[in-house]
TIRO-2110 file (N, C-alpha, C; in Angstrom, 1 decimal):
// TIRO-2110
4.6, 11.9, 11.5, N, 1, A
3.6, 10.9, 11.7, CA, 1, A
2.3, 11.5, 11.1, C, 1, A
1.6, 10.8, 10.3, N, 2, A
0.3, 11.2, 9.7, CA, 2, A
-0.8, 10.4, 10.3, C, 2, A
-1.9, 11.0, 10.5, N, 3, A
-3.0, 10.4, 11.1, CA, 3, A
-4.2, 10.4, 10.1, C, 3, A
-4.9, 9.3, 9.9, N, 4, A
-6.0, 9.3, 9.0, CA, 4, A
-7.3, 9.1, 9.7, C, 4, A
-8.3, 9.2, 8.9, N, 5, A
-9.7, 9.1, 9.4, CA, 5, A
-10.5, 8.3, 8.4, C, 5, A
-11.7, 7.9, 8.8, N, 6, A
-12.5, 7.2, 7.9, CA, 6, A
-13.3, 8.1, 7.0, C, 6, A
-14.2, 7.5, 6.2, N, 7, A
-15.0, 8.2, 5.1, CA, 7, A
-15.5, 9.5, 5.6, C, 7, A
-15.5, 10.5, 4.7, N, 8, A
-16.1, 11.8, 4.9, CA, 8, A
-15.0, 12.8, 5.4, C, 8, A
-13.8, 12.4, 5.6, N, 9, A
-12.8, 13.3, 6.1, CA, 9, A
-11.8, 13.6, 4.9, C, 9, A
-11.0, 14.6, 5.1, N, 10, A
-10.0, 15.0, 4.1, CA, 10, A
-9.1, 13.9, 3.7, C, 10, A
-9.0, 13.7, 2.4, N, 11, A
-8.2, 12.7, 1.8, CA, 11, A
-6.7, 13.0, 2.1, C, 11, A
-6.3, 14.3, 2.1, N, 12, A
-5.0, 14.6, 2.4, CA, 12, A
-4.5, 14.1, 3.8, C, 12, A
-5.4, 14.1, 4.7, N, 13, A
-5.1, 13.6, 6.1, CA, 13, A
-4.8, 12.1, 6.1, C, 13, A
-5.3, 11.4, 5.1, N, 14, A
-5.2, 9.9, 5.2, CA, 14, A
-4.1, 9.4, 4.3, C, 14, A
-3.4, 10.3, 3.5, N, 15, A
-2.3, 9.8, 2.6, CA, 15, A
-1.0, 10.4, 3.1, C, 15, A
0.0, 9.5, 3.2, N, 16, A
1.3, 9.9, 3.8, CA, 16, A
2.2, 10.6, 2.7, C, 16, A
1.9, 11.8, 2.4, N, 17, A
2.6, 12.5, 1.4, CA, 17, A
4.0, 12.8, 1.7, C, 17, A
4.4, 12.6, 3.0, N, 18, A
5.8, 12.8, 3.4, CA, 18, A
6.7, 11.9, 2.5, C, 18, A
6.2, 10.8, 2.1, N, 19, A
6.9, 9.9, 1.3, CA, 19, A
6.2, 9.7, 0.0, C, 19, A
6.5, 10.5, -1.1, N, 20, A
5.7, 10.5, -2.3, CA, 20, A
5.3, 9.1, -2.9, C, 20, A
6.3, 8.2, -3.0, N, 21, A
6.0, 6.9, -3.6, CA, 21, A
5.1, 6.1, -2.7, C, 21, A
5.2, 6.2, -1.4, N, 22, A
4.3, 5.6, -0.5, CA, 22, A
2.9, 6.2, -0.7, C, 22, A
2.8, 7.5, -0.7, N, 23, A
1.5, 8.2, -0.9, CA, 23, A
0.9, 7.7, -2.2, C, 23, A
1.7, 7.6, -3.3, N, 24, A
1.2, 7.2, -4.6, CA, 24, A
0.6, 5.7, -4.5, C, 24, A
1.3, 4.9, -3.8, N, 25, A
0.8, 3.5, -3.6, CA, 25, A
-0.5, 3.5, -2.9, C, 25, A
-0.6, 4.2, -1.8, N, 26, A
-1.9, 4.3, -1.0, CA, 26, A
-3.0, 4.9, -1.8, C, 26, A
-2.7, 6.0, -2.5, N, 27, A
-3.7, 6.6, -3.4, CA, 27, A
-4.2, 5.7, -4.5, C, 27, A
-3.3, 4.9, -5.0, N, 28, A
-3.7, 3.9, -6.1, CA, 28, A
-4.6, 2.9, -5.5, C, 28, A
-4.3, 2.4, -4.3, N, 29, A
-5.2, 1.4, -3.7, CA, 29, A
-6.5, 2.0, -3.5, C, 29, A
-6.6, 3.2, -2.9, N, 30, A
-7.9, 3.8, -2.6, CA, 30, A
-8.6, 4.3, -3.8, C, 30, A
-7.9, 4.5, -5.0, N, 31, A
-8.6, 4.8, -6.2, CA, 31, A
-8.9, 3.6, -7.0, C, 31, A
-8.6, 2.4, -6.5, N, 32, A
-8.9, 1.1, -7.2, CA, 32, A
-8.2, 1.1, -8.6, C, 32, A
-6.9, 1.6, -8.6, N, 33, A
-6.1, 1.7, -9.8, CA, 33, A
-4.9, 0.8, -9.8, C, 33, A
-5.1, -0.4, -10.3, N, 34, A
-4.0, -1.4, -10.3, CA, 34, A
-2.9, -0.9, -11.1, C, 34, A
-3.1, -0.3, -12.2, N, 35, A
-2.0, 0.2, -13.1, CA, 35, A
-1.2, 1.2, -12.4, C, 35, A
-1.8, 2.2, -11.7, N, 36, A
-1.0, 3.2, -10.9, CA, 36, A
-0.3, 2.5, -9.8, C, 36, A
-0.8, 1.5, -9.1, N, 37, A
-0.2, 0.8, -8.1, CA, 37, A
1.1, 0.1, -8.6, C, 37, A
1.0, -0.5, -9.7, N, 38, A
2.2, -1.2, -10.3, CA, 38, A
3.3, -0.3, -10.7, C, 38, A
2.9, 1.0, -11.0, N, 39, A
4.0, 2.0, -11.4, CA, 39, A
4.9, 2.4, -10.3, C, 39, A
4.5, 2.1, -9.0, N, 40, A
5.4, 2.5, -7.9, CA, 40, A
6.5, 1.6, -7.7, C, 40, A
6.5, 0.4, -8.3, N, 41, A
7.5, -0.6, -8.1, CA, 41, A
8.7, -0.4, -9.0, C, 41, A
9.9, -0.7, -8.5, N, 42, A
11.1, -0.6, -9.2, CA, 42, A
11.4, -2.0, -9.9, C, 42, A
12.6, -2.1, -10.4, N, 43, A
13.0, -3.4, -11.0, CA, 43, A
13.1, -4.5, -10.0, C, 43, A
12.7, -5.7, -10.3, N, 44, A
12.8, -6.9, -9.5, CA, 44, A
12.1, -6.7, -8.1, C, 44, A
10.9, -6.2, -8.1, N, 45, A
10.2, -6.0, -6.8, CA, 45, A
9.7, -7.3, -6.2, C, 45, A
9.4, -7.2, -4.9, N, 46, A
8.7, -8.3, -4.3, CA, 46, A
7.7, -7.8, -3.3, C, 46, A
6.7, -8.7, -3.0, N, 47, A
5.7, -8.4, -2.0, CA, 47, A
5.6, -9.7, -1.1, C, 47, A
5.5, -9.4, 0.2, N, 48, A
5.2, -10.5, 1.1, CA, 48, A
3.9, -10.1, 1.8, C, 48, A
2.9, -10.9, 1.6, N, 49, A
1.6, -10.7, 2.2, CA, 49, A
1.3, -11.8, 3.2, C, 49, A
1.6, -11.5, 4.5, N, 50, A
1.3, -12.4, 5.6, CA, 50, A
2.0, -13.8, 5.3, C, 50, A
3.3, -13.7, 4.8, N, 51, A
4.0, -14.9, 4.6, CA, 51, A
4.0, -15.5, 3.2, C, 51, A
3.1, -15.0, 2.4, N, 52, A
3.0, -15.4, 1.0, CA, 52, A
3.9, -14.5, 0.1, C, 52, A
4.8, -15.0, -0.6, N, 53, A
5.8, -14.3, -1.4, CA, 53, A
5.4, -14.2, -2.8, C, 53, A
5.5, -12.9, -3.4, N, 54, A
5.3, -12.7, -4.8, CA, 54, A
6.5, -11.9, -5.3, C, 54, A
7.1, -12.4, -6.4, N, 55, A
8.3, -11.8, -6.9, CA, 55, A
8.1, -11.4, -8.4, C, 55, A
8.4, -10.2, -8.7, N, 56, A
8.3, -9.7, -10.1, CA, 56, A
6.9, -9.0, -10.3, C, 56, A
6.9, -8.1, -11.3, N, 57, A
5.6, -7.4, -11.5, CA, 57, A
4.5, -8.3, -11.9, C, 57, A
4.7, -9.3, -12.7, N, 58, A
3.6, -10.2, -13.2, CA, 58, A
3.0, -10.9, -12.0, C, 58, A
3.8, -11.4, -11.0, N, 59, A
3.2, -12.1, -9.8, CA, 59, A
2.5, -11.1, -8.9, C, 59, A
3.1, -9.9, -8.8, N, 60, A
2.5, -8.9, -7.9, CA, 60, A
1.2, -8.4, -8.5, C, 60, A
1.1, -8.3, -9.9, N, 61, A
-0.1, -8.0, -10.5, CA, 61, A
-1.2, -9.0, -10.3, C, 61, A
-0.8, -10.3, -10.4, N, 62, A
-1.7, -11.4, -10.2, CA, 62, A
-2.3, -11.4, -8.7, C, 62, A
-1.4, -11.2, -7.8, N, 63, A
-1.8, -11.1, -6.4, CA, 63, A
-2.7, -9.9, -6.1, C, 63, A
-2.3, -8.7, -6.6, N, 64, A
-3.0, -7.5, -6.3, CA, 64, A
-4.4, -7.5, -7.0, C, 64, A
-4.5, -8.2, -8.1, N, 65, A
-5.8, -8.2, -8.9, CA, 65, A
-6.9, -8.9, -8.0, C, 65, A
-6.5, -9.9, -7.2, N, 66, A
-7.5, -10.6, -6.5, CA, 66, A
-7.6, -10.2, -5.0, C, 66, A
-6.5, -9.7, -4.5, N, 67, A
-6.4, -9.4, -3.0, CA, 67, A
-6.8, -7.9, -2.7, C, 67, A
-6.5, -7.0, -3.6, N, 68, A
-6.6, -5.6, -3.3, CA, 68, A
-7.5, -4.8, -4.2, C, 68, A
-7.4, -5.1, -5.5, N, 69, A
-8.2, -4.3, -6.5, CA, 69, A
-9.4, -5.1, -6.9, C, 69, A
-10.5, -4.4, -7.2, N, 70, A
-11.7, -5.1, -7.6, CA, 70, A
-12.5, -5.7, -6.5, C, 70, A
-12.1, -5.4, -5.3, N, 71, A
-12.8, -5.9, -4.1, CA, 71, A
-13.3, -4.8, -3.2, C, 71, A
-13.4, -3.6, -3.8, N, 72, A
-13.8, -2.4, -3.0, CA, 72, A
-12.9, -2.1, -1.8, C, 72, A
-11.6, -2.3, -2.1, N, 73, A
-10.6, -2.1, -1.0, CA, 73, A
-10.3, -0.6, -0.7, C, 73, A
-10.1, -0.3, 0.5, N, 74, A
-9.7, 1.0, 1.0, CA, 74, A
-8.8, 0.9, 2.2, C, 74, A
-7.6, 1.6, 2.1, N, 75, A
-6.7, 1.6, 3.2, CA, 75, A
-6.8, 2.9, 4.0, C, 75, A
-7.1, 2.8, 5.2, N, 76, A
-7.2, 4.0, 6.1, CA, 76, A
-5.9, 4.1, 6.9, C, 76, A
-5.1, 5.1, 6.6, N, 77, A
-3.8, 5.3, 7.3, CA, 77, A
-4.1, 5.9, 8.7, C, 77, A
-3.4, 5.3, 9.6, N, 78, A
-3.5, 5.8, 11.0, CA, 78, A
-2.2, 6.3, 11.5, C, 78, A
-1.1, 5.8, 11.0, N, 79, A
0.3, 6.2, 11.4, CA, 79, A
1.3, 5.9, 10.4, C, 79, A
2.2, 6.8, 10.2, N, 80, A
3.3, 6.6, 9.2, CA, 80, A
4.6, 6.9, 10.0, C, 80, A
5.6, 6.0, 9.8, N, 81, A
6.9, 6.3, 10.5, CA, 81, A
8.0, 5.6, 9.7, C, 81, A
9.2, 5.8, 10.1, N, 82, A
10.4, 5.2, 9.6, CA, 82, A
11.2, 6.1, 8.7, C, 82, A
12.5, 6.0, 9.0, N, 83, A
13.5, 6.8, 8.1, CA, 83, A
14.1, 5.9, 7.1, C, 83, A
14.2, 4.6, 7.4, N, 84, A
14.6, 3.6, 6.4, CA, 84, A
13.4, 3.1, 5.7, C, 84, A
13.0, 1.8, 6.0, N, 85, A
11.8, 1.4, 5.5, CA, 85, A
10.6, 2.2, 6.1, C, 85, A
9.6, 2.5, 5.2, N, 86, A
8.5, 3.3, 5.7, CA, 86, A
7.4, 2.4, 6.2, C, 86, A
7.0, 2.5, 7.4, N, 87, A
6.0, 1.7, 8.0, CA, 87, A
4.7, 2.4, 8.1, C, 87, A
3.7, 1.9, 7.5, N, 88, A
2.3, 2.5, 7.5, CA, 88, A
1.4, 1.6, 8.2, C, 88, A
0.8, 2.1, 9.3, N, 89, A
-0.2, 1.3, 10.1, CA, 89, A
-1.5, 1.9, 9.8, C, 89, A
-2.5, 1.0, 9.6, N, 90, A
-3.8, 1.4, 9.4, CA, 90, A
-4.8, 0.3, 9.4, C, 90, A
-5.9, 0.5, 8.6, N, 91, A
-7.0, -0.5, 8.5, CA, 91, A
-7.3, -0.6, 7.1, C, 91, A
-7.3, -1.9, 6.6, N, 92, A
-7.8, -2.2, 5.3, CA, 92, A
-9.2, -2.8, 5.3, C, 92, A
-10.1, -2.2, 4.5, N, 93, A
-11.4, -2.7, 4.4, CA, 93, A
-11.8, -3.0, 3.0, C, 93, A
-12.3, -4.2, 2.8, N, 94, A
-12.7, -4.7, 1.5, CA, 94, A
-13.8, -5.8, 1.6, C, 94, A
-14.3, -6.2, 0.5, N, 95, A
-15.2, -7.3, 0.5, CA, 95, A
-14.6, -8.6, 1.0, C, 95, A
-13.3, -8.8, 0.9, N, 96, A
-12.6, -10.0, 1.2, CA, 96, A
-12.0, -10.0, 2.6, C, 96, A
-11.5, -8.8, 3.0, N, 97, A
-10.8, -8.7, 4.3, CA, 97, A
-11.0, -7.3, 4.9, C, 97, A
-11.2, -7.3, 6.2, N, 98, A
-11.3, -6.1, 6.9, CA, 98, A
-10.6, -6.2, 8.2, C, 98, A
-9.7, -5.3, 8.5, N, 99, A
-9.0, -5.4, 9.8, CA, 99, A
-7.7, -4.6, 9.8, C, 99, A
-7.0, -4.6, 10.9, N, 100, A
-5.8, -3.8, 11.0, CA, 100, A
-4.7, -4.4, 10.1, C, 100, A
-3.9, -3.5, 9.6, N, 101, A
-2.8, -3.9, 8.6, CA, 101, A
-1.6, -3.0, 8.8, C, 101, A
-0.4, -3.6, 8.7, N, 102, A
0.8, -2.9, 8.7, CA, 102, A
1.5, -3.1, 7.4, C, 102, A
1.8, -2.1, 6.6, N, 103, A
2.6, -2.2, 5.4, CA, 103, A
3.9, -1.6, 5.6, C, 103, A
5.0, -2.3, 5.2, N, 104, A
6.3, -1.8, 5.3, CA, 104, A
6.9, -1.7, 3.9, C, 104, A
7.2, -0.5, 3.5, N, 105, A
7.7, -0.2, 2.2, CA, 105, A
9.2, 0.0, 2.2, C, 105, A
10.0, -0.9, 1.5, N, 106, A
11.4, -0.7, 1.3, CA, 106, A
11.6, 0.0, 0.0, C, 106, A
12.3, 1.1, 0.0, N, 107, A
12.4, 2.0, -1.2, CA, 107, A
13.9, 2.0, -1.7, C, 107, A
14.0, 2.2, -3.0, N, 108, A
15.2, 2.5, -3.6, CA, 108, A
15.0, 3.7, -4.5, C, 108, A
15.5, 4.8, -4.1, N, 109, A
15.2, 6.1, -4.8, CA, 109, A
13.7, 6.4, -4.6, C, 109, A
13.0, 6.5, -5.8, N, 110, A
11.6, 6.8, -5.8, CA, 110, A
10.7, 5.6, -6.1, C, 110, A
11.3, 4.4, -5.9, N, 111, A
10.5, 3.2, -6.3, CA, 111, A
10.5, 2.3, -5.1, C, 111, A
9.4, 1.5, -5.0, N, 112, A
9.3, 0.4, -4.0, CA, 112, A
10.0, -0.8, -4.5, C, 112, A
10.9, -1.4, -3.7, N, 113, A
11.5, -2.6, -4.1, CA, 113, A
11.0, -3.8, -3.3, C, 113, A
10.4, -3.5, -2.2, N, 114, A
9.7, -4.6, -1.4, CA, 114, A
8.6, -4.0, -0.6, C, 114, A
7.5, -4.7, -0.6, N, 115, A
6.4, -4.4, 0.3, CA, 115, A
6.0, -5.6, 1.1, C, 115, A
6.0, -5.4, 2.4, N, 116, A
5.6, -6.4, 3.4, CA, 116, A
4.4, -6.0, 4.1, C, 116, A
3.4, -6.9, 4.1, N, 117, A
2.1, -6.7, 4.7, CA, 117, A
1.8, -7.7, 5.7, C, 117, A
1.4, -7.2, 6.9, N, 118, A
1.0, -8.1, 8.0, CA, 118, A
-0.2, -7.5, 8.7, C, 118, A
END
């Protein structure tokens, strides 16, 4: 389990490096790097954001461009768990949305095949 903190604290403490691809996704969000974020996905990926479904990299890019990137978004990790799907609990803060968030990453090898956000 990894615990994170807010601004001014060690970046290592807020990134779940136990799962490299999950850490890469969180790092990409916090670096405002859409291209790095898209690189974590495998073939035929999908994202479900609070019931809204996005399938394929083109739709994920469209969703992420307006919901996560370019809105000063930052994800503060509070807890990481799971041996199958990786569940990351934390807080997302941005111009558009601020509040608790749970991201569940389903992996295939070193790639994300599904990301569920609630």
